[in-house]
N, CA, C and O atoms as a GROMACS GRO file, in nm:
protein
  348
    1UNK      N    1   9.828 -10.691  18.177
    1UNK     CA    2   9.933 -10.787  18.152
    1UNK      C    3   9.892 -10.872  18.031
    1UNK      O    4   9.781 -10.925  18.026
    2UNK      N    5   9.982 -10.886  17.936
    2UNK     CA    6   9.953 -10.964  17.817
    2UNK      C    7  10.016 -11.103  17.830
    2UNK      O    8  10.124 -11.120  17.887
    3UNK      N    9   9.945 -11.200  17.776
    3UNK     CA   10   9.994 -11.337  17.779
    3UNK      C   11  10.072 -11.363  17.652
    3UNK      O   12  10.026 -11.331  17.542
    4UNK      N   13  10.191 -11.422  17.665
    4UNK     CA   14  10.271 -11.456  17.549
    4UNK      C   15  10.222 -11.588  17.492
    4UNK      O   16  10.214 -11.689  17.563
    5UNK      N   17  10.188 -11.587  17.364
    5UNK     CA   18  10.143 -11.709  17.299
    5UNK      C   19  10.262 -11.797  17.269
    5UNK      O   20  10.364 -11.751  17.217
    6UNK      N   21  10.249 -11.924  17.302
    6UNK     CA   22  10.356 -12.017  17.277
    6UNK      C   23  10.309 -12.124  17.180
    6UNK      O   24  10.200 -12.178  17.194
    7UNK      N   25  10.394 -12.152  17.083
    7UNK     CA   26  10.363 -12.253  16.983
    7UNK      C   27  10.423 -12.387  17.023
    7UNK      O   28  10.525 -12.393  17.092
    8UNK      N   29  10.357 -12.493  16.980
    8UNK     CA   30  10.414 -12.627  16.987
    8UNK      C   31  10.478 -12.647  16.851
    8UNK      O   32  10.409 -12.651  16.750
    9UNK      N   33  10.610 -12.658  16.848
    9UNK     CA   34  10.684 -12.663  16.722
    9UNK      C   35  10.742 -12.800  16.696
    9UNK      O   36  10.789 -12.869  16.786
   10UNK      N   37  10.738 -12.838  16.568
   10UNK     CA   38  10.793 -12.966  16.526
   10UNK      C   39  10.882 -12.943  16.404
   10UNK      O   40  10.833 -12.901  16.300
   11UNK      N   41  11.012 -12.969  16.416
   11UNK     CA   42  11.100 -12.956  16.299
   11UNK      C   43  11.075 -13.073  16.204
   11UNK      O   44  11.067 -13.188  16.246
   12UNK      N   45  11.064 -13.040  16.076
   12UNK     CA   46  11.044 -13.143  15.974
   12UNK      C   47  11.148 -13.123  15.865
   12UNK      O   48  11.226 -13.028  15.869
   13UNK      N   49  11.149 -13.212  15.769
   13UNK     CA   50  11.249 -13.208  15.664
   13UNK      C   51  11.243 -13.079  15.581
   13UNK      O   52  11.347 -13.018  15.554
   14UNK      N   53  11.124 -13.036  15.540
   14UNK     CA   54  11.111 -12.920  15.452
   14UNK      C   55  11.063 -12.794  15.521
   14UNK      O   56  11.068 -12.686  15.463
   15UNK      N   57  11.017 -12.807  15.644
   15UNK     CA   58  10.962 -12.691  15.714
   15UNK      C   59  10.959 -12.717  15.864
   15UNK      O   60  10.978 -12.830  15.910
   16UNK      N   61  10.934 -12.611  15.938
   16UNK     CA   62  10.905 -12.623  16.080
   16UNK      C   63  10.756 -12.601  16.096
   16UNK      O   64  10.702 -12.501  16.049
   17UNK      N   65  10.689 -12.694  16.163
   17UNK     CA   66  10.545 -12.687  16.185
   17UNK      C   67  10.520 -12.626  16.321
   17UNK      O   68  10.570 -12.676  16.422
   18UNK      N   69  10.444 -12.518  16.325
   18UNK     CA   70  10.411 -12.452  16.452
   18UNK      C   71  10.259 -12.448  16.466
   18UNK      O   72  10.188 -12.409  16.374
   19UNK      N   73  10.211 -12.490  16.583
   19UNK     CA   74  10.068 -12.478  16.613
   19UNK      C   75  10.052 -12.408  16.746
   19UNK      O   76  10.127 -12.434  16.841
   20UNK      N   77   9.955 -12.319  16.753
   20UNK     CA   78   9.929 -12.240  16.873
   20UNK      C   79   9.806 -12.298  16.944
   20UNK      O   80   9.693 -12.272  16.901
   21UNK      N   81   9.826 -12.375  17.052
   21UNK     CA   82   9.713 -12.436  17.123
   21UNK      C   83   9.610 -12.334  17.173
   21UNK      O   84   9.493 -12.368  17.189
   22UNK      N   85   9.654 -12.210  17.199
   22UNK     CA   86   9.561 -12.108  17.247
   22UNK      C   87   9.462 -12.065  17.138
   22UNK      O   88   9.364 -11.997  17.168
   23UNK      N   89   9.487 -12.102  17.014
   23UNK     CA   90   9.398 -12.069  16.902
   23UNK      C   91   9.326 -12.191  16.847
   23UNK      O   92   9.215 -12.179  16.794
   24UNK      N   93   9.386 -12.309  16.858
   24UNK     CA   94   9.332 -12.429  16.796
   24UNK      C   95   9.208 -12.479  16.870
   24UNK      O   96   9.212 -12.503  16.991
   25UNK      N   97   9.097 -12.494  16.796
   25UNK     CA   98   8.974 -12.545  16.856
   25UNK      C   99   8.950 -12.692  16.822
   25UNK      O  100   8.848 -12.749  16.861
   26UNK      N  101   9.044 -12.753  16.749
   26UNK     CA  102   9.033 -12.896  16.719
   26UNK      C  103   8.928 -12.930  16.615
   26UNK      O  104   8.868 -13.037  16.621
   27UNK      N  105   8.906 -12.841  16.520
   27UNK     CA  106   8.802 -12.865  16.419
   27UNK      C  107   8.842 -12.973  16.318
   27UNK      O  108   8.755 -13.037  16.260
   28UNK      N  109   8.972 -12.993  16.297
   28UNK     CA  110   9.020 -13.098  16.207
   28UNK      C  111   9.021 -13.061  16.060
   28UNK      O  112   9.050 -13.146  15.976
   29UNK      N  113   8.990 -12.937  16.027
   29UNK     CA  114   8.990 -12.896  15.887
   29UNK      C  115   9.128 -12.912  15.824
   29UNK      O  116   9.138 -12.952  15.708
   30UNK      N  117   9.232 -12.882  15.898
   30UNK     CA  118   9.369 -12.897  15.847
   30UNK      C  119   9.399 -13.044  15.816
   30UNK      O  120   9.462 -13.075  15.714
   31UNK      N  121   9.355 -13.133  15.904
   31UNK     CA  122   9.374 -13.278  15.883
   31UNK      C  123   9.303 -13.324  15.756
   31UNK      O  124   9.357 -13.401  15.677
   32UNK      N  125   9.182 -13.275  15.740
   32UNK     CA  126   9.098 -13.315  15.627
   32UNK      C  127   9.156 -13.269  15.493
   32UNK      O  128   9.147 -13.341  15.393
   33UNK      N  129   9.214 -13.151  15.490
   33UNK     CA  130   9.262 -13.093  15.365
   33UNK      C  131   9.407 -13.126  15.330
   33UNK      O  132   9.450 -13.098  15.218
   34UNK      N  133   9.482 -13.184  15.422
   34UNK     CA  134   9.623 -13.216  15.397
   34UNK      C  135   9.634 -13.320  15.285
   34UNK      O  136   9.579 -13.430  15.298
   35UNK      N  137   9.705 -13.288  15.176
   35UNK     CA  138   9.713 -13.380  15.062
   35UNK      C  139   9.795 -13.507  15.091
   35UNK      O  140   9.778 -13.608  15.022
   36UNK      N  141   9.882 -13.504  15.191
   36UNK     CA  142   9.967 -13.620  15.222
   36UNK      C  143   9.926 -13.690  15.352
   36UNK      O  144   9.996 -13.779  15.399
   37UNK      N  145   9.813 -13.651  15.408
   37UNK     CA  146   9.764 -13.712  15.531
   37UNK      C  147   9.872 -13.709  15.640
   37UNK      O  148   9.897 -13.809  15.707
   38UNK      N  149   9.933 -13.593  15.657
   38UNK     CA  150  10.046 -13.576  15.750
   38UNK      C  151  10.001 -13.557  15.894
   38UNK      O  152  10.069 -13.601  15.987
   39UNK      N  153   9.888 -13.492  15.915
   39UNK     CA  154   9.848 -13.451  16.049
   39UNK      C  155   9.767 -13.558  16.121
   39UNK      O  156   9.680 -13.624  16.063
   40UNK      N  157   9.800 -13.573  16.249
   40UNK     CA  158   9.728 -13.665  16.337
   40UNK      C  159   9.690 -13.589  16.464
   40UNK      O  160   9.742 -13.481  16.489
   41UNK      N  161   9.600 -13.645  16.543
   41UNK     CA  162   9.561 -13.581  16.668
   41UNK      C  163   9.673 -13.597  16.772
   41UNK      O  164   9.734 -13.703  16.783
   42UNK      N  165   9.696 -13.492  16.845
   42UNK     CA  166   9.800 -13.489  16.948
   42UNK      C  167   9.738 -13.522  17.084
   42UNK      O  168   9.616 -13.520  17.101
   43UNK      N  169   9.824 -13.552  17.180
   43UNK     CA  170   9.778 -13.570  17.317
   43UNK      C  171   9.763 -13.436  17.389
   43UNK      O  172   9.704 -13.429  17.497
   44UNK      N  173   9.816 -13.329  17.329
   44UNK     CA  174   9.803 -13.194  17.386
   44UNK      C  175   9.666 -13.138  17.352
   44UNK      O  176   9.608 -13.168  17.248
   45UNK      N  177   9.615 -13.055  17.443
   45UNK     CA  178   9.482 -12.998  17.425
   45UNK      C  179   9.489 -12.851  17.387
   45UNK      O  180   9.579 -12.779  17.428
   46UNK      N  181   9.391 -12.810  17.309
   46UNK     CA  182   9.382 -12.672  17.264
   46UNK      C  183   9.293 -12.588  17.354
   46UNK      O  184   9.263 -12.626  17.467
   47UNK      N  185   9.252 -12.474  17.304
   47UNK     CA  186   9.179 -12.374  17.379
   47UNK      C  187   9.047 -12.425  17.437
   47UNK      O  188   9.007 -12.381  17.545
   48UNK      N  189   8.979 -12.514  17.370
   48UNK     CA  190   8.851 -12.566  17.419
   48UNK      C  191   8.862 -12.705  17.481
   48UNK      O  192   8.760 -12.772  17.502
   49UNK      N  193   8.983 -12.747  17.511
   49UNK     CA  194   9.003 -12.879  17.571
   49UNK      C  195   8.995 -12.992  17.472
   49UNK      O  196   8.982 -13.109  17.510
   50UNK      N  197   9.004 -12.960  17.345
   50UNK     CA  198   9.003 -13.061  17.239
   50UNK      C  199   9.146 -13.084  17.192
   50UNK      O  200   9.230 -12.995  17.206
   51UNK      N  201   9.177 -13.201  17.137
   51UNK     CA  202   9.314 -13.227  17.090
   51UNK      C  203   9.354 -13.133  16.976
   51UNK      O  204   9.273 -13.096  16.892
   52UNK      N  205   9.481 -13.097  16.976
   52UNK     CA  206   9.537 -13.022  16.864
   52UNK      C  207   9.602 -13.124  16.770
   52UNK      O  208   9.609 -13.243  16.801
   53UNK      N  209   9.649 -13.078  16.656
   53UNK     CA  210   9.712 -13.169  16.561
   53UNK      C  211   9.864 -13.160  16.571
   53UNK      O  212   9.920 -13.065  16.625
   54UNK      N  213   9.928 -13.263  16.517
   54UNK     CA  214  10.073 -13.265  16.507
   54UNK      C  215  10.109 -13.348  16.384
   54UNK      O  216  10.029 -13.431  16.340
   55UNK      N  217  10.228 -13.326  16.326
   55UNK     CA  218  10.271 -13.409  16.213
   55UNK      C  219  10.303 -13.551  16.261
   55UNK      O  220  10.356 -13.569  16.371
   56UNK      N  221  10.270 -13.650  16.180
   56UNK     CA  222  10.295 -13.789  16.219
   56UNK      C  223  10.441 -13.829  16.204
   56UNK      O  224  10.488 -13.920  16.272
   57UNK      N  225  10.515 -13.761  16.115
   57UNK     CA  226  10.658 -13.788  16.097
   57UNK      C  227  10.725 -13.667  16.033
   57UNK      O  228  10.657 -13.569  16.000
   58UNK      N  229  10.854 -13.673  16.015
   58UNK     CA  230  10.930 -13.559  15.962
   58UNK      C  231  10.937 -13.555  15.810
   58UNK      O  232  10.968 -13.450  15.753
   59UNK      N  233  10.910 -13.666  15.744
   59UNK     CA  234  10.932 -13.673  15.600
   59UNK      C  235  10.809 -13.649  15.514
   59UNK      O  236  10.823 -13.606  15.400
   60UNK      N  237  10.690 -13.674  15.565
   60UNK     CA  238  10.569 -13.670  15.483
   60UNK      C  239  10.527 -13.530  15.439
   60UNK      O  240  10.470 -13.515  15.331
   61UNK      N  241  10.554 -13.430  15.518
   61UNK     CA  242  10.511 -13.294  15.488
   61UNK      C  243  10.587 -13.238  15.369
   61UNK      O  244  10.710 -13.244  15.364
   62UNK      N  245  10.513 -13.182  15.273
   62UNK     CA  246  10.575 -13.120  15.156
   62UNK      C  247  10.576 -12.968  15.166
   62UNK      O  248  10.614 -12.899  15.072
   63UNK      N  249  10.535 -12.915  15.281
   63UNK     CA  250  10.531 -12.771  15.308
   63UNK      C  251  10.448 -12.696  15.205
   63UNK      O  252  10.489 -12.591  15.156
   64UNK      N  253  10.330 -12.750  15.173
   64UNK     CA  254  10.241 -12.688  15.074
   64UNK      C  255  10.163 -12.571  15.132
   64UNK      O  256  10.107 -12.491  15.057
   65UNK      N  257  10.158 -12.560  15.263
   65UNK     CA  258  10.091 -12.452  15.337
   65UNK      C  259   9.939 -12.462  15.338
   65UNK      O  260   9.873 -12.370  15.387
   66UNK      N  261   9.882 -12.570  15.286
   66UNK     CA  262   9.736 -12.581  15.283
   66UNK      C  263   9.678 -12.579  15.424
   66UNK      O  264   9.577 -12.513  15.449
   67UNK      N  265   9.741 -12.650  15.517
   67UNK     CA  266   9.690 -12.653  15.655
   67UNK      C  267   9.686 -12.512  15.715
   67UNK      O  268   9.590 -12.475  15.783
   68UNK      N  269   9.790 -12.435  15.688
   68UNK     CA  270   9.796 -12.297  15.738
   68UNK      C  271   9.686 -12.212  15.676
   68UNK      O  272   9.623 -12.132  15.745
   69UNK      N  273   9.663 -12.229  15.546
   69UNK     CA  274   9.563 -12.148  15.476
   69UNK      C  275   9.420 -12.180  15.515
   69UNK      O  276   9.336 -12.090  15.521
   70UNK      N  277   9.389 -12.308  15.543
   70UNK     CA  278   9.251 -12.345  15.572
   70UNK      C  279   9.214 -12.333  15.720
   70UNK      O  280   9.096 -12.340  15.755
   71UNK      N  281   9.311 -12.315  15.806
   71UNK     CA  282   9.282 -12.304  15.950
   71UNK      C  283   9.199 -12.177  15.975
   71UNK      O  284   9.247 -12.066  15.952
   72UNK      N  285   9.075 -12.194  16.023
   72UNK     CA  286   8.989 -12.077  16.043
   72UNK      C  287   9.033 -11.988  16.159
   72UNK      O  288   8.985 -11.875  16.171
   73UNK      N  289   9.122 -12.036  16.242
   73UNK     CA  290   9.164 -11.960  16.360
   73UNK      C  291   9.310 -11.916  16.357
   73UNK      O  292   9.363 -11.867  16.457
   74UNK      N  293   9.376 -11.934  16.242
   74UNK     CA  294   9.517 -11.897  16.227
   74UNK      C  295   9.604 -11.961  16.335
   74UNK      O  296   9.694 -11.896  16.390
   75UNK      N  297   9.576 -12.087  16.366
   75UNK     CA  298   9.648 -12.158  16.472
   75UNK      C  299   9.774 -12.227  16.420
   75UNK      O  300   9.854 -12.276  16.500
   76UNK      N  301   9.792 -12.232  16.288
   76UNK     CA  302   9.906 -12.303  16.229
   76UNK      C  303   9.995 -12.206  16.153
   76UNK      O  304   9.947 -12.121  16.078
   77UNK      N  305  10.125 -12.221  16.173
   77UNK     CA  306  10.223 -12.144  16.097
   77UNK      C  307  10.328 -12.242  16.046
   77UNK      O  308  10.390 -12.315  16.123
   78UNK      N  309  10.347 -12.243  15.915
   78UNK     CA  310  10.448 -12.328  15.853
   78UNK      C  311  10.565 -12.240  15.812
   78UNK      O  312  10.550 -12.146  15.733
   79UNK      N  313  10.680 -12.270  15.866
   79UNK     CA  314  10.802 -12.195  15.838
   79UNK      C  315  10.888 -12.280  15.744
   79UNK      O  316  10.958 -12.372  15.788
   80UNK      N  317  10.883 -12.247  15.615
   80UNK     CA  318  10.958 -12.324  15.517
   80UNK      C  319  11.108 -12.309  15.541
   80UNK      O  320  11.156 -12.202  15.576
   81UNK      N  321  11.180 -12.418  15.521
   81UNK     CA  322  11.325 -12.415  15.533
   81UNK      C  323  11.385 -12.381  15.398
   81UNK      O  324  11.335 -12.422  15.293
   82UNK      N  325  11.491 -12.307  15.401
   82UNK     CA  326  11.562 -12.275  15.276
   82UNK      C  327  11.635 -12.398  15.229
   82UNK      O  328  11.694 -12.473  15.307
   83UNK      N  329  11.631 -12.417  15.099
   83UNK     CA  330  11.703 -12.530  15.040
   83UNK      C  331  11.831 -12.480  14.974
   83UNK      O  332  11.837 -12.369  14.922
   84UNK      N  333  11.932 -12.563  14.978
   84UNK     CA  334  12.058 -12.528  14.914
   84UNK      C  335  12.046 -12.560  14.766
   84UNK      O  336  12.015 -12.673  14.728
   85UNK      N  337  12.071 -12.460  14.686
   85UNK     CA  338  12.063 -12.481  14.541
   85UNK      C  339  12.197 -12.524  14.485
   85UNK      O  340  12.302 -12.473  14.523
   86UNK      N  341  12.191 -12.619  14.396
   86UNK     CA  342  12.314 -12.665  14.328
   86UNK      C  343  12.363 -12.558  14.231
   86UNK      O  344  12.284 -12.492  14.164
   87UNK      N  345  12.492 -12.543  14.225
   87UNK     CA  346  12.549 -12.443  14.135
   87UNK      C  347  12.578 -12.504  14.000
   87UNK      O  348  12.627 -12.436  13.910
   0.00000   0.00000   0.00000
């Protein structure tokens, strides 16, 4: 029997932030590398009983994907939102 991984998702202005607690070990590398200081510690716990991260608000994230790229455990997925282009 396989376990379905569930993400904790947060809709933001430019993207949807998804973190997988079953992968997050709470190392904080994503927090450290975020250029806008968007990520804060959550009350939810990850795989090792350590806090996972969450965005502090909906506007600060610029969807640069740095947090996703530096996560050593692939626990973060940033789903960029499509923007409407002016004609």
